[in-house]
MIGULO-552023 format. One line per 8 residues: number of its first residue (from 1); their letters; for each residue x negated, y, z negated of C-alpha. Coordinates in steps of 0.001 Angstrom, whole numbers, always signed. Layout:
MIGULO-552023
NUM> A> X,Y,Z  ...
This chain:
MIGULO-552023
1> XXXXXXXX> -17378,+740,+2983  -13709,+1522,+2421  -12434,+2487,-965  -9378,+760,-2422  -6869,+3381,-1255  -8181,+3194,+2306  -7889,-601,+2287  -4199,-267,+1438
9> XXXXXXXX> -3562,+2203,+4239  -3829,+5543,+2490  -5042,+7265,+5622  -3042,+10403,+6349  -3883,+10162,+10064  -2826,+6544,+10453  +138,+5725,+12654  +3279,+5318,+10537
17> XXXXXXXX> +4568,+2300,+12452  +3221,-1029,+11274  +3838,-4556,+12489  +6141,-6834,+10556  +4103,-8767,+8015  +4554,-12055,+6244  +6264,-11760,+2850  +3226,-13353,+1197
25> XXXXXXXX> +931,-10689,+2666  +3255,-7932,+1466  +3367,-9472,-2015  -422,-9469,-2208  -648,-5859,-1056  +1985,-4746,-3564  +97,-6549,-6342  -3101,-4741,-5322
33> XXXXXXXX> -1200,-1474,-5174  +204,-2094,-8650  -3273,-2776,-10013  -4523,+539,-8618  -1525,+2298,-10133  -2118,+752,-13563  -5794,+1763,-13390  -4716,+5347,-12792
41> XXXXXXXX> -6090,+5470,-9265  -2623,+6136,-7802  +1,+8560,-8988  +3563,+7380,-9539  +4541,+9153,-6329  +1750,+7536,-4280  +2634,+4119,-5670  +6363,+4438,-4934
49> XXXXXXXX> +5771,+5795,-1425  +3334,+3076,-406  +5421,+324,-2012  +8458,+1478,-21  +6377,+1487,+3173  +5203,-2053,+2505  +8706,-3319,+1735  +9980,-1738,+4959
57> XX> +7545,-3961,+6880  +9437,-7098,+5849
């Protein structure tokens, strides 16, 4: 079973290119990312990096 970081794409070997996603999907992923950040499971740097990646998919 995947942990929360893996579900959000925190796989260092994953391909950097991602398909364009629906804004609603991106919003949900950013909300999940924010929850992990608030729980202390993500550093500020991890949060900012992944958020930027998600926003770039719009």
